PyMOL CGO cylinders between C-alpha atoms (Angstrom):
from pymol import cmd
from pymol.cgo import CYLINDER

trace = [
    CYLINDER, -134.23, 73.71, 19.82, -131.25, 75.89, 20.64, 0.3, 1, 1, 1, 1, 1, 1,
    CYLINDER, -131.25, 75.89, 20.64, -132.37, 79.49, 20.30, 0.3, 1, 1, 1, 1, 1, 1,
    CYLINDER, -132.37, 79.49, 20.30, -130.55, 81.63, 17.78, 0.3, 1, 1, 1, 1, 1, 1,
    CYLINDER, -130.55, 81.63, 17.78, -129.93, 85.35, 17.84, 0.3, 1, 1, 1, 1, 1, 1,
    CYLINDER, -129.93, 85.35, 17.84, -131.17, 87.11, 14.77, 0.3, 1, 1, 1, 1, 1, 1,
    CYLINDER, -131.17, 87.11, 14.77, -128.59, 88.52, 12.41, 0.3, 1, 1, 1, 1, 1, 1,
    CYLINDER, -128.59, 88.52, 12.41, -128.45, 92.26, 12.04, 0.3, 1, 1, 1, 1, 1, 1,
    CYLINDER, -128.45, 92.26, 12.04, -126.75, 93.03, 15.33, 0.3, 1, 1, 1, 1, 1, 1,
    CYLINDER, -126.75, 93.03, 15.33, -123.49, 94.56, 14.04, 0.3, 1, 1, 1, 1, 1, 1,
    CYLINDER, -123.49, 94.56, 14.04, -120.56, 93.80, 16.30, 0.3, 1, 1, 1, 1, 1, 1,
    CYLINDER, -120.56, 93.80, 16.30, -122.55, 91.48, 18.55, 0.3, 1, 1, 1, 1, 1, 1,
    CYLINDER, -122.55, 91.48, 18.55, -120.51, 88.66, 20.10, 0.3, 1, 1, 1, 1, 1, 1,
    CYLINDER, -120.51, 88.66, 20.10, -122.92, 85.78, 20.69, 0.3, 1, 1, 1, 1, 1, 1,
    CYLINDER, -122.92, 85.78, 20.69, -122.12, 83.54, 23.63, 0.3, 1, 1, 1, 1, 1, 1,
    CYLINDER, -122.12, 83.54, 23.63, -124.26, 80.46, 23.20, 0.3, 1, 1, 1, 1, 1, 1,
    CYLINDER, -124.26, 80.46, 23.20, -126.13, 79.21, 26.22, 0.3, 1, 1, 1, 1, 1, 1,
    CYLINDER, -126.13, 79.21, 26.22, -124.50, 75.80, 26.60, 0.3, 1, 1, 1, 1, 1, 1,
    CYLINDER, -124.50, 75.80, 26.60, -123.56, 74.50, 30.03, 0.3, 1, 1, 1, 1, 1, 1,
    CYLINDER, -123.56, 74.50, 30.03, -119.79, 74.22, 30.31, 0.3, 1, 1, 1, 1, 1, 1,
    CYLINDER, -119.79, 74.22, 30.31, -119.15, 76.35, 27.21, 0.3, 1, 1, 1, 1, 1, 1,
    CYLINDER, -119.15, 76.35, 27.21, -118.38, 79.90, 28.29, 0.3, 1, 1, 1, 1, 1, 1,
    CYLINDER, -118.38, 79.90, 28.29, -116.11, 81.08, 25.48, 0.3, 1, 1, 1, 1, 1, 1,
    CYLINDER, -116.11, 81.08, 25.48, -116.73, 82.92, 22.24, 0.3, 1, 1, 1, 1, 1, 1,
    CYLINDER, -116.73, 82.92, 22.24, -116.11, 81.48, 18.79, 0.3, 1, 1, 1, 1, 1, 1,
    CYLINDER, -116.11, 81.48, 18.79, -116.47, 82.57, 15.20, 0.3, 1, 1, 1, 1, 1, 1,
    CYLINDER, -116.47, 82.57, 15.20, -115.96, 81.26, 11.66, 0.3, 1, 1, 1, 1, 1, 1,
    CYLINDER, -115.96, 81.26, 11.66, -113.70, 81.43, 8.66, 0.3, 1, 1, 1, 1, 1, 1,
    CYLINDER, -113.70, 81.43, 8.66, -115.49, 80.96, 5.35, 0.3, 1, 1, 1, 1, 1, 1,
    CYLINDER, -115.49, 80.96, 5.35, -113.50, 78.85, 2.89, 0.3, 1, 1, 1, 1, 1, 1,
    CYLINDER, -113.50, 78.85, 2.89, -114.44, 79.61, -0.75, 0.3, 1, 1, 1, 1, 1, 1,
    CYLINDER, -114.44, 79.61, -0.75, -115.45, 76.78, -3.08, 0.3, 1, 1, 1, 1, 1, 1,
    CYLINDER, -115.45, 76.78, -3.08, -114.74, 77.83, -6.66, 0.3, 1, 1, 1, 1, 1, 1,
    CYLINDER, -114.74, 77.83, -6.66, -115.99, 76.70, -10.05, 0.3, 1, 1, 1, 1, 1, 1,
    CYLINDER, -115.99, 76.70, -10.05, -112.83, 77.00, -12.13, 0.3, 1, 1, 1, 1, 1, 1,
    CYLINDER, -112.83, 77.00, -12.13, -114.76, 76.90, -15.42, 0.3, 1, 1, 1, 1, 1, 1,
    CYLINDER, -114.76, 76.90, -15.42, -116.80, 80.00, -14.64, 0.3, 1, 1, 1, 1, 1, 1,
    CYLINDER, -116.80, 80.00, -14.64, -114.25, 81.59, -12.26, 0.3, 1, 1, 1, 1, 1, 1,
    CYLINDER, -114.25, 81.59, -12.26, -117.03, 82.03, -9.70, 0.3, 1, 1, 1, 1, 1, 1,
    CYLINDER, -117.03, 82.03, -9.70, -117.26, 81.33, -6.00, 0.3, 1, 1, 1, 1, 1, 1,
    CYLINDER, -117.26, 81.33, -6.00, -120.26, 79.02, -5.73, 0.3, 1, 1, 1, 1, 1, 1,
    CYLINDER, -120.26, 79.02, -5.73, -120.19, 78.37, -1.98, 0.3, 1, 1, 1, 1, 1, 1,
    CYLINDER, -120.19, 78.37, -1.98, -118.41, 79.03, 1.30, 0.3, 1, 1, 1, 1, 1, 1,
    CYLINDER, -118.41, 79.03, 1.30, -117.69, 76.32, 3.84, 0.3, 1, 1, 1, 1, 1, 1,
    CYLINDER, -117.69, 76.32, 3.84, -118.10, 77.50, 7.43, 0.3, 1, 1, 1, 1, 1, 1,
    CYLINDER, -118.10, 77.50, 7.43, -115.06, 76.51, 9.52, 0.3, 1, 1, 1, 1, 1, 1,
    CYLINDER, -115.06, 76.51, 9.52, -115.23, 77.17, 13.25, 0.3, 1, 1, 1, 1, 1, 1,
    CYLINDER, -115.23, 77.17, 13.25, -112.43, 79.34, 14.64, 0.3, 1, 1, 1, 1, 1, 1,
    CYLINDER, -112.43, 79.34, 14.64, -111.58, 81.08, 17.86, 0.3, 1, 1, 1, 1, 1, 1,
    CYLINDER, -111.58, 81.08, 17.86, -112.23, 84.83, 18.08, 0.3, 1, 1, 1, 1, 1, 1,
    CYLINDER, -112.23, 84.83, 18.08, -108.57, 85.45, 17.26, 0.3, 1, 1, 1, 1, 1, 1,
    CYLINDER, -108.57, 85.45, 17.26, -108.51, 82.99, 14.38, 0.3, 1, 1, 1, 1, 1, 1,
    CYLINDER, -108.51, 82.99, 14.38, -107.48, 79.99, 16.47, 0.3, 1, 1, 1, 1, 1, 1,
    CYLINDER, -107.48, 79.99, 16.47, -107.94, 76.68, 14.61, 0.3, 1, 1, 1, 1, 1, 1,
    CYLINDER, -107.94, 76.68, 14.61, -110.95, 74.43, 15.10, 0.3, 1, 1, 1, 1, 1, 1,
    CYLINDER, -110.95, 74.43, 15.10, -108.95, 71.87, 17.10, 0.3, 1, 1, 1, 1, 1, 1,
    CYLINDER, -108.95, 71.87, 17.10, -108.24, 74.53, 19.73, 0.3, 1, 1, 1, 1, 1, 1,
    CYLINDER, -108.24, 74.53, 19.73, -111.91, 75.48, 19.89, 0.3, 1, 1, 1, 1, 1, 1,
    CYLINDER, -111.91, 75.48, 19.89, -113.22, 71.91, 20.21, 0.3, 1, 1, 1, 1, 1, 1,
    CYLINDER, -113.22, 71.91, 20.21, -110.58, 71.13, 22.83, 0.3, 1, 1, 1, 1, 1, 1,
    CYLINDER, -110.58, 71.13, 22.83, -112.40, 73.55, 25.14, 0.3, 1, 1, 1, 1, 1, 1,
    CYLINDER, -112.40, 73.55, 25.14, -115.75, 71.78, 24.77, 0.3, 1, 1, 1, 1, 1, 1,
    CYLINDER, -115.75, 71.78, 24.77, -116.67, 69.20, 27.43, 0.3, 1, 1, 1, 1, 1, 1,
    CYLINDER, -116.67, 69.20, 27.43, -117.13, 65.79, 25.82, 0.3, 1, 1, 1, 1, 1, 1,
    CYLINDER, -117.13, 65.79, 25.82, -120.69, 65.55, 27.11, 0.3, 1, 1, 1, 1, 1, 1,
    CYLINDER, -120.69, 65.55, 27.11, -121.54, 68.82, 25.31, 0.3, 1, 1, 1, 1, 1, 1,
    CYLINDER, -121.54, 68.82, 25.31, -119.89, 68.04, 21.97, 0.3, 1, 1, 1, 1, 1, 1,
    CYLINDER, -119.89, 68.04, 21.97, -123.06, 67.43, 19.96, 0.3, 1, 1, 1, 1, 1, 1,
    CYLINDER, -123.06, 67.43, 19.96, -124.81, 70.40, 21.53, 0.3, 1, 1, 1, 1, 1, 1,
    CYLINDER, -124.81, 70.40, 21.53, -121.84, 72.59, 20.60, 0.3, 1, 1, 1, 1, 1, 1,
    CYLINDER, -121.84, 72.59, 20.60, -121.83, 71.12, 17.06, 0.3, 1, 1, 1, 1, 1, 1,
    CYLINDER, -121.83, 71.12, 17.06, -125.41, 72.24, 16.61, 0.3, 1, 1, 1, 1, 1, 1,
    CYLINDER, -125.41, 72.24, 16.61, -124.66, 75.68, 18.08, 0.3, 1, 1, 1, 1, 1, 1,
    CYLINDER, -124.66, 75.68, 18.08, -121.89, 76.01, 15.47, 0.3, 1, 1, 1, 1, 1, 1,
    CYLINDER, -121.89, 76.01, 15.47, -124.33, 75.35, 12.63, 0.3, 1, 1, 1, 1, 1, 1,
    CYLINDER, -124.33, 75.35, 12.63, -126.85, 77.85, 13.95, 0.3, 1, 1, 1, 1, 1, 1,
    CYLINDER, -126.85, 77.85, 13.95, -124.25, 80.54, 14.51, 0.3, 1, 1, 1, 1, 1, 1,
    CYLINDER, -124.25, 80.54, 14.51, -122.71, 79.97, 11.06, 0.3, 1, 1, 1, 1, 1, 1,
    CYLINDER, -122.71, 79.97, 11.06, -126.10, 80.56, 9.47, 0.3, 1, 1, 1, 1, 1, 1,
    CYLINDER, -126.10, 80.56, 9.47, -126.65, 83.73, 11.50, 0.3, 1, 1, 1, 1, 1, 1,
    CYLINDER, -126.65, 83.73, 11.50, -123.23, 85.07, 10.52, 0.3, 1, 1, 1, 1, 1, 1,
    CYLINDER, -123.23, 85.07, 10.52, -123.73, 84.19, 6.84, 0.3, 1, 1, 1, 1, 1, 1,
    CYLINDER, -123.73, 84.19, 6.84, -127.01, 86.10, 6.90, 0.3, 1, 1, 1, 1, 1, 1,
    CYLINDER, -127.01, 86.10, 6.90, -125.40, 89.10, 8.59, 0.3, 1, 1, 1, 1, 1, 1,
    CYLINDER, -125.40, 89.10, 8.59, -122.67, 89.10, 5.92, 0.3, 1, 1, 1, 1, 1, 1,
    CYLINDER, -122.67, 89.10, 5.92, -125.39, 89.00, 3.25, 0.3, 1, 1, 1, 1, 1, 1,
    CYLINDER, -125.39, 89.00, 3.25, -123.87, 85.87, 1.73, 0.3, 1, 1, 1, 1, 1, 1,
    CYLINDER, -123.87, 85.87, 1.73, -125.41, 85.24, -1.70, 0.3, 1, 1, 1, 1, 1, 1,
    CYLINDER, -125.41, 85.24, -1.70, -123.75, 81.89, -2.47, 0.3, 1, 1, 1, 1, 1, 1,
    CYLINDER, -123.75, 81.89, -2.47, -124.43, 78.50, -0.96, 0.3, 1, 1, 1, 1, 1, 1,
    CYLINDER, -124.43, 78.50, -0.96, -123.33, 77.89, 2.63, 0.3, 1, 1, 1, 1, 1, 1,
    CYLINDER, -123.33, 77.89, 2.63, -121.70, 74.55, 3.46, 0.3, 1, 1, 1, 1, 1, 1,
    CYLINDER, -121.70, 74.55, 3.46, -121.99, 73.50, 7.09, 0.3, 1, 1, 1, 1, 1, 1,
    CYLINDER, -121.99, 73.50, 7.09, -120.56, 70.41, 8.71, 0.3, 1, 1, 1, 1, 1, 1,
    CYLINDER, -120.56, 70.41, 8.71, -122.75, 67.87, 10.43, 0.3, 1, 1, 1, 1, 1, 1,
    CYLINDER, -122.75, 67.87, 10.43, -121.78, 65.33, 13.08, 0.3, 1, 1, 1, 1, 1, 1,
    CYLINDER, -121.78, 65.33, 13.08, -123.98, 62.52, 11.76, 0.3, 1, 1, 1, 1, 1, 1,
    CYLINDER, -123.98, 62.52, 11.76, -124.01, 60.54, 14.98, 0.3, 1, 1, 1, 1, 1, 1,
    CYLINDER, -124.01, 60.54, 14.98, -125.61, 63.52, 16.75, 0.3, 1, 1, 1, 1, 1, 1,
    CYLINDER, -125.61, 63.52, 16.75, -128.76, 62.84, 14.76, 0.3, 1, 1, 1, 1, 1, 1,
    CYLINDER, -128.76, 62.84, 14.76, -129.60, 59.85, 16.95, 0.3, 1, 1, 1, 1, 1, 1,
    CYLINDER, -129.60, 59.85, 16.95, -130.46, 62.33, 19.67, 0.3, 1, 1, 1, 1, 1, 1,
    CYLINDER, -130.46, 62.33, 19.67, -133.85, 63.81, 18.95, 0.3, 1, 1, 1, 1, 1, 1,
    CYLINDER, -133.85, 63.81, 18.95, -132.87, 67.36, 19.92, 0.3, 1, 1, 1, 1, 1, 1,
    CYLINDER, -132.87, 67.36, 19.92, -129.99, 67.54, 17.44, 0.3, 1, 1, 1, 1, 1, 1,
    CYLINDER, -129.99, 67.54, 17.44, -131.23, 67.12, 13.91, 0.3, 1, 1, 1, 1, 1, 1,
    CYLINDER, -131.23, 67.12, 13.91, -131.47, 68.56, 10.43, 0.3, 1, 1, 1, 1, 1, 1,
    CYLINDER, -131.47, 68.56, 10.43, -134.86, 70.08, 11.14, 0.3, 1, 1, 1, 1, 1, 1,
    CYLINDER, -134.86, 70.08, 11.14, -133.48, 72.31, 13.91, 0.3, 1, 1, 1, 1, 1, 1,
    CYLINDER, -133.48, 72.31, 13.91, -130.83, 73.71, 11.58, 0.3, 1, 1, 1, 1, 1, 1,
    CYLINDER, -130.83, 73.71, 11.58, -133.30, 74.33, 8.80, 0.3, 1, 1, 1, 1, 1, 1,
    CYLINDER, -133.30, 74.33, 8.80, -135.70, 76.01, 11.23, 0.3, 1, 1, 1, 1, 1, 1,
    CYLINDER, -135.70, 76.01, 11.23, -132.86, 78.32, 12.30, 0.3, 1, 1, 1, 1, 1, 1,
    CYLINDER, -132.86, 78.32, 12.30, -132.24, 79.30, 8.69, 0.3, 1, 1, 1, 1, 1, 1,
    CYLINDER, -132.24, 79.30, 8.69, -135.90, 80.23, 8.30, 0.3, 1, 1, 1, 1, 1, 1,
    CYLINDER, -135.90, 80.23, 8.30, -135.80, 82.33, 11.46, 0.3, 1, 1, 1, 1, 1, 1,
    CYLINDER, -135.80, 82.33, 11.46, -132.64, 84.08, 10.26, 0.3, 1, 1, 1, 1, 1, 1,
    CYLINDER, -132.64, 84.08, 10.26, -133.92, 84.67, 6.75, 0.3, 1, 1, 1, 1, 1, 1,
    CYLINDER, -133.92, 84.67, 6.75, -131.18, 82.60, 5.13, 0.3, 1, 1, 1, 1, 1, 1,
    CYLINDER, -131.18, 82.60, 5.13, -132.77, 80.43, 2.40, 0.3, 1, 1, 1, 1, 1, 1,
    CYLINDER, -132.77, 80.43, 2.40, -132.74, 76.72, 3.19, 0.3, 1, 1, 1, 1, 1, 1,
    CYLINDER, -132.74, 76.72, 3.19, -132.17, 75.93, -0.48, 0.3, 1, 1, 1, 1, 1, 1,
    CYLINDER, -132.17, 75.93, -0.48, -128.74, 77.57, -0.23, 0.3, 1, 1, 1, 1, 1, 1,
    CYLINDER, -128.74, 77.57, -0.23, -127.52, 75.19, 2.50, 0.3, 1, 1, 1, 1, 1, 1,
    CYLINDER, -127.52, 75.19, 2.50, -125.31, 72.17, 1.90, 0.3, 1, 1, 1, 1, 1, 1,
    CYLINDER, -125.31, 72.17, 1.90, -124.83, 69.68, 4.73, 0.3, 1, 1, 1, 1, 1, 1,
    CYLINDER, -124.83, 69.68, 4.73, -121.38, 68.06, 4.75, 0.3, 1, 1, 1, 1, 1, 1,
    CYLINDER, -121.38, 68.06, 4.75, -121.06, 64.65, 6.42, 0.3, 1, 1, 1, 1, 1, 1,
    CYLINDER, -121.06, 64.65, 6.42, -117.45, 63.66, 7.02, 0.3, 1, 1, 1, 1, 1, 1,
    CYLINDER, -117.45, 63.66, 7.02, -116.35, 60.21, 5.97, 0.3, 1, 1, 1, 1, 1, 1,
    CYLINDER, -116.35, 60.21, 5.97, -113.73, 60.46, 8.70, 0.3, 1, 1, 1, 1, 1, 1,
    CYLINDER, -113.73, 60.46, 8.70, -116.49, 60.03, 11.31, 0.3, 1, 1, 1, 1, 1, 1,
    CYLINDER, -116.49, 60.03, 11.31, -117.65, 56.46, 11.93, 0.3, 1, 1, 1, 1, 1, 1,
    CYLINDER, -117.65, 56.46, 11.93, -121.39, 56.28, 11.33, 0.3, 1, 1, 1, 1, 1, 1,
    CYLINDER, -121.39, 56.28, 11.33, -123.44, 54.32, 13.84, 0.3, 1, 1, 1, 1, 1, 1,
    CYLINDER, -123.44, 54.32, 13.84, -126.49, 53.93, 11.61, 0.3, 1, 1, 1, 1, 1, 1,
    CYLINDER, -126.49, 53.93, 11.61, -126.56, 54.77, 7.91, 0.3, 1, 1, 1, 1, 1, 1,
    CYLINDER, -126.56, 54.77, 7.91, -130.31, 54.25, 7.67, 0.3, 1, 1, 1, 1, 1, 1,
    CYLINDER, -130.31, 54.25, 7.67, -131.14, 56.91, 10.23, 0.3, 1, 1, 1, 1, 1, 1,
    CYLINDER, -131.14, 56.91, 10.23, -128.96, 59.50, 8.50, 0.3, 1, 1, 1, 1, 1, 1,
    CYLINDER, -128.96, 59.50, 8.50, -130.50, 58.75, 5.10, 0.3, 1, 1, 1, 1, 1, 1,
    CYLINDER, -130.50, 58.75, 5.10, -134.03, 58.81, 6.52, 0.3, 1, 1, 1, 1, 1, 1,
    CYLINDER, -134.03, 58.81, 6.52, -133.34, 62.18, 8.13, 0.3, 1, 1, 1, 1, 1, 1,
    CYLINDER, -133.34, 62.18, 8.13, -132.12, 63.69, 4.85, 0.3, 1, 1, 1, 1, 1, 1,
    CYLINDER, -132.12, 63.69, 4.85, -135.00, 62.23, 2.85, 0.3, 1, 1, 1, 1, 1, 1,
    CYLINDER, -135.00, 62.23, 2.85, -137.56, 63.44, 5.39, 0.3, 1, 1, 1, 1, 1, 1,
    CYLINDER, -137.56, 63.44, 5.39, -136.57, 67.07, 4.85, 0.3, 1, 1, 1, 1, 1, 1,
    CYLINDER, -136.57, 67.07, 4.85, -135.69, 67.07, 1.15, 0.3, 1, 1, 1, 1, 1, 1,
    CYLINDER, -135.69, 67.07, 1.15, -138.58, 69.46, 0.56, 0.3, 1, 1, 1, 1, 1, 1,
    CYLINDER, -138.58, 69.46, 0.56, -136.51, 72.23, 2.17, 0.3, 1, 1, 1, 1, 1, 1,
    CYLINDER, -136.51, 72.23, 2.17, -134.23, 72.15, -0.88, 0.3, 1, 1, 1, 1, 1, 1,
    CYLINDER, -134.23, 72.15, -0.88, -130.89, 71.69, 0.87, 0.3, 1, 1, 1, 1, 1, 1,
    CYLINDER, -130.89, 71.69, 0.87, -128.03, 69.76, -0.74, 0.3, 1, 1, 1, 1, 1, 1,
    CYLINDER, -128.03, 69.76, -0.74, -125.63, 67.20, 0.71, 0.3, 1, 1, 1, 1, 1, 1,
    CYLINDER, -125.63, 67.20, 0.71, -121.94, 66.32, 0.42, 0.3, 1, 1, 1, 1, 1, 1,
    CYLINDER, -121.94, 66.32, 0.42, -119.68, 63.54, 1.65, 0.3, 1, 1, 1, 1, 1, 1,
    CYLINDER, -119.68, 63.54, 1.65, -116.62, 65.33, 3.02, 0.3, 1, 1, 1, 1, 1, 1,
    CYLINDER, -116.62, 65.33, 3.02, -113.08, 63.96, 3.44, 0.3, 1, 1, 1, 1, 1, 1,
    CYLINDER, -113.08, 63.96, 3.44, -113.85, 61.22, 0.91, 0.3, 1, 1, 1, 1, 1, 1,
    CYLINDER, -113.85, 61.22, 0.91, -111.11, 58.62, 0.74, 0.3, 1, 1, 1, 1, 1, 1,
    CYLINDER, -111.11, 58.62, 0.74, -109.80, 58.95, 4.29, 0.3, 1, 1, 1, 1, 1, 1,
    CYLINDER, -109.80, 58.95, 4.29, -112.30, 57.26, 6.57, 0.3, 1, 1, 1, 1, 1, 1,
    CYLINDER, -112.30, 57.26, 6.57, -114.84, 54.63, 7.30, 0.3, 1, 1, 1, 1, 1, 1,
    CYLINDER, -114.84, 54.63, 7.30, -117.96, 55.02, 5.28, 0.3, 1, 1, 1, 1, 1, 1,
    CYLINDER, -117.96, 55.02, 5.28, -117.59, 56.65, 1.87, 0.3, 1, 1, 1, 1, 1, 1,
    CYLINDER, -117.59, 56.65, 1.87, -118.36, 53.80, -0.52, 0.3, 1, 1, 1, 1, 1, 1,
    CYLINDER, -118.36, 53.80, -0.52, -120.78, 52.08, 1.85, 0.3, 1, 1, 1, 1, 1, 1,
    CYLINDER, -120.78, 52.08, 1.85, -122.77, 55.27, 2.29, 0.3, 1, 1, 1, 1, 1, 1,
    CYLINDER, -122.77, 55.27, 2.29, -122.60, 55.95, -1.45, 0.3, 1, 1, 1, 1, 1, 1,
    CYLINDER, -122.60, 55.95, -1.45, -124.35, 52.63, -2.16, 0.3, 1, 1, 1, 1, 1, 1,
    CYLINDER, -124.35, 52.63, -2.16, -127.30, 53.67, -0.02, 0.3, 1, 1, 1, 1, 1, 1,
    CYLINDER, -127.30, 53.67, -0.02, -127.40, 57.41, -0.69, 0.3, 1, 1, 1, 1, 1, 1,
    CYLINDER, -127.40, 57.41, -0.69, -126.08, 59.56, -3.51, 0.3, 1, 1, 1, 1, 1, 1,
    CYLINDER, -126.08, 59.56, -3.51, -125.21, 63.09, -2.35, 0.3, 1, 1, 1, 1, 1, 1,
    CYLINDER, -125.21, 63.09, -2.35, -124.94, 66.16, -4.57, 0.3, 1, 1, 1, 1, 1, 1,
    CYLINDER, -124.94, 66.16, -4.57, -121.19, 66.38, -4.00, 0.3, 1, 1, 1, 1, 1, 1,
    CYLINDER, -121.19, 66.38, -4.00, -118.23, 64.22, -3.05, 0.3, 1, 1, 1, 1, 1, 1,
    CYLINDER, -118.23, 64.22, -3.05, -115.27, 66.15, -1.66, 0.3, 1, 1, 1, 1, 1, 1,
    CYLINDER, -115.27, 66.15, -1.66, -111.99, 64.37, -2.34, 0.3, 1, 1, 1, 1, 1, 1,
    CYLINDER, -111.99, 64.37, -2.34, -109.66, 64.71, 0.63, 0.3, 1, 1, 1, 1, 1, 1,
    CYLINDER, -109.66, 64.71, 0.63, -106.26, 66.35, 0.28, 0.3, 1, 1, 1, 1, 1, 1,
    CYLINDER, -106.26, 66.35, 0.28, -104.54, 63.06, 1.15, 0.3, 1, 1, 1, 1, 1, 1,
    CYLINDER, -104.54, 63.06, 1.15, -106.12, 61.44, -1.88, 0.3, 1, 1, 1, 1, 1, 1,
    CYLINDER, -106.12, 61.44, -1.88, -105.24, 64.14, -4.42, 0.3, 1, 1, 1, 1, 1, 1,
    CYLINDER, -105.24, 64.14, -4.42, -101.76, 65.10, -3.22, 0.3, 1, 1, 1, 1, 1, 1,
    CYLINDER, -101.76, 65.10, -3.22, -99.18, 64.67, -5.99, 0.3, 1, 1, 1, 1, 1, 1,
    CYLINDER, -99.18, 64.67, -5.99, -101.75, 63.22, -8.38, 0.3, 1, 1, 1, 1, 1, 1,
    CYLINDER, -101.75, 63.22, -8.38, -99.76, 64.57, -11.32, 0.3, 1, 1, 1, 1, 1, 1,
    CYLINDER, -99.76, 64.57, -11.32, -97.05, 61.94, -10.65, 0.3, 1, 1, 1, 1, 1, 1,
    CYLINDER, -97.05, 61.94, -10.65, -98.61, 59.31, -8.37, 0.3, 1, 1, 1, 1, 1, 1,
    CYLINDER, -98.61, 59.31, -8.37, -100.11, 56.61, -10.62, 0.3, 1, 1, 1, 1, 1, 1,
    CYLINDER, -100.11, 56.61, -10.62, -102.00, 54.91, -7.78, 0.3, 1, 1, 1, 1, 1, 1,
    CYLINDER, -102.00, 54.91, -7.78, -103.77, 58.12, -6.81, 0.3, 1, 1, 1, 1, 1, 1,
    CYLINDER, -103.77, 58.12, -6.81, -104.41, 58.84, -10.48, 0.3, 1, 1, 1, 1, 1, 1,
    CYLINDER, -104.41, 58.84, -10.48, -106.17, 55.49, -10.90, 0.3, 1, 1, 1, 1, 1, 1,
    CYLINDER, -106.17, 55.49, -10.90, -108.31, 55.99, -7.78, 0.3, 1, 1, 1, 1, 1, 1,
    CYLINDER, -108.31, 55.99, -7.78, -109.33, 59.57, -8.58, 0.3, 1, 1, 1, 1, 1, 1,
    CYLINDER, -109.33, 59.57, -8.58, -110.02, 58.76, -12.23, 0.3, 1, 1, 1, 1, 1, 1,
    CYLINDER, -110.02, 58.76, -12.23, -112.13, 55.80, -11.19, 0.3, 1, 1, 1, 1, 1, 1,
    CYLINDER, -112.13, 55.80, -11.19, -114.10, 57.92, -8.71, 0.3, 1, 1, 1, 1, 1, 1,
    CYLINDER, -114.10, 57.92, -8.71, -114.63, 60.44, -11.49, 0.3, 1, 1, 1, 1, 1, 1,
    CYLINDER, -114.63, 60.44, -11.49, -116.28, 57.77, -13.65, 0.3, 1, 1, 1, 1, 1, 1,
    CYLINDER, -116.28, 57.77, -13.65, -118.49, 56.66, -10.76, 0.3, 1, 1, 1, 1, 1, 1,
    CYLINDER, -118.49, 56.66, -10.76, -119.56, 60.23, -10.00, 0.3, 1, 1, 1, 1, 1, 1,
    CYLINDER, -119.56, 60.23, -10.00, -120.40, 60.98, -13.63, 0.3, 1, 1, 1, 1, 1, 1,
    CYLINDER, -120.40, 60.98, -13.63, -122.57, 57.85, -13.83, 0.3, 1, 1, 1, 1, 1, 1,
    CYLINDER, -122.57, 57.85, -13.83, -124.36, 58.82, -10.60, 0.3, 1, 1, 1, 1, 1, 1,
    CYLINDER, -124.36, 58.82, -10.60, -124.66, 62.54, -11.50, 0.3, 1, 1, 1, 1, 1, 1,
    CYLINDER, -124.66, 62.54, -11.50, -122.56, 63.57, -8.49, 0.3, 1, 1, 1, 1, 1, 1,
    CYLINDER, -122.56, 63.57, -8.49, -120.21, 66.57, -8.61, 0.3, 1, 1, 1, 1, 1, 1,
    CYLINDER, -120.21, 66.57, -8.61, -116.64, 66.00, -7.42, 0.3, 1, 1, 1, 1, 1, 1,
    CYLINDER, -116.64, 66.00, -7.42, -114.87, 68.68, -5.42, 0.3, 1, 1, 1, 1, 1, 1,
    CYLINDER, -114.87, 68.68, -5.42, -111.08, 68.68, -4.96, 0.3, 1, 1, 1, 1, 1, 1,
    CYLINDER, -111.08, 68.68, -4.96, -110.00, 69.88, -1.51, 0.3, 1, 1, 1, 1, 1, 1,
    CYLINDER, -110.00, 69.88, -1.51, -106.64, 71.29, -0.59, 0.3, 1, 1, 1, 1, 1, 1,
    CYLINDER, -106.64, 71.29, -0.59, -105.08, 71.66, -4.04, 0.3, 1, 1, 1, 1, 1, 1,
    CYLINDER, -105.08, 71.66, -4.04, -101.70, 73.23, -3.33, 0.3, 1, 1, 1, 1, 1, 1,
    CYLINDER, -101.70, 73.23, -3.33, -99.78, 73.21, -6.60, 0.3, 1, 1, 1, 1, 1, 1,
    CYLINDER, -99.78, 73.21, -6.60, -100.43, 74.20, -10.20, 0.3, 1, 1, 1, 1, 1, 1,
    CYLINDER, -100.43, 74.20, -10.20, -99.38, 70.69, -11.25, 0.3, 1, 1, 1, 1, 1, 1,
    CYLINDER, -99.38, 70.69, -11.25, -102.12, 69.09, -9.15, 0.3, 1, 1, 1, 1, 1, 1,
    CYLINDER, -102.12, 69.09, -9.15, -104.66, 71.61, -10.36, 0.3, 1, 1, 1, 1, 1, 1,
    CYLINDER, -104.66, 71.61, -10.36, -103.95, 71.08, -14.06, 0.3, 1, 1, 1, 1, 1, 1,
    CYLINDER, -103.95, 71.08, -14.06, -103.98, 67.30, -13.74, 0.3, 1, 1, 1, 1, 1, 1,
    CYLINDER, -103.98, 67.30, -13.74, -107.33, 67.39, -11.92, 0.3, 1, 1, 1, 1, 1, 1,
    CYLINDER, -107.33, 67.39, -11.92, -108.75, 69.79, -14.49, 0.3, 1, 1, 1, 1, 1, 1,
    CYLINDER, -108.75, 69.79, -14.49, -107.54, 67.44, -17.18, 0.3, 1, 1, 1, 1, 1, 1,
    CYLINDER, -107.54, 67.44, -17.18, -109.72, 64.58, -15.90, 0.3, 1, 1, 1, 1, 1, 1,
    CYLINDER, -109.72, 64.58, -15.90, -112.77, 66.83, -15.68, 0.3, 1, 1, 1, 1, 1, 1,
    CYLINDER, -112.77, 66.83, -15.68, -112.83, 68.19, -12.13, 0.3, 1, 1, 1, 1, 1, 1,
    CYLINDER, -112.83, 68.19, -12.13, -113.91, 71.82, -12.15, 0.3, 1, 1, 1, 1, 1, 1,
    CYLINDER, -113.91, 71.82, -12.15, -114.81, 72.56, -8.52, 0.3, 1, 1, 1, 1, 1, 1,
    CYLINDER, -114.81, 72.56, -8.52, -111.99, 73.32, -6.07, 0.3, 1, 1, 1, 1, 1, 1,
]
cmd.load_cgo(trace, "trace")
């Protein structure tokens, strides 16, 4: 398992020991808000360059052969930084699901890192992007079910934009579904999007899944989404 520096080293700039990756990186933490209680309930860790450069710029520097190794290093470093910041909410971290077919890159390694750091595993949410084509649904589900005792939660990210959302949903019901910005844009006037989002809302209520709206940019969108029962943004 990739070693992880313990939090509590103020100002330390970790350079992770990955062959071909000799640059520093950090994170922005995007708040996830419950609009009913006006509380931040989680932060999603988004990889950034040390000067705030976007994730695309960071991943462009990673050799293709080291992508999954770097993905895991991102999760471990996000946990260490969240612990150093004394984060008291949930921490959402992204997971490249196809990395799980390699035995060295798995959920267990990330959960072990959280234990070593002192960040509670029951405050971690794994986000699996629908935009990534899954090679094997069964393996992903088995991995999650094997470690459910750690208390982590799961989310399907970018729902409505990719390959696997409904198919995965048939086999596995996550705690959250995150509706992609492309699906909720202009929902206050777009009747097609209204029908799709309203229908997904009914499905989620029947399956006891929370819906999260991503990328709400206008008050009109927000009020329409609130009107159909979405409270997490």
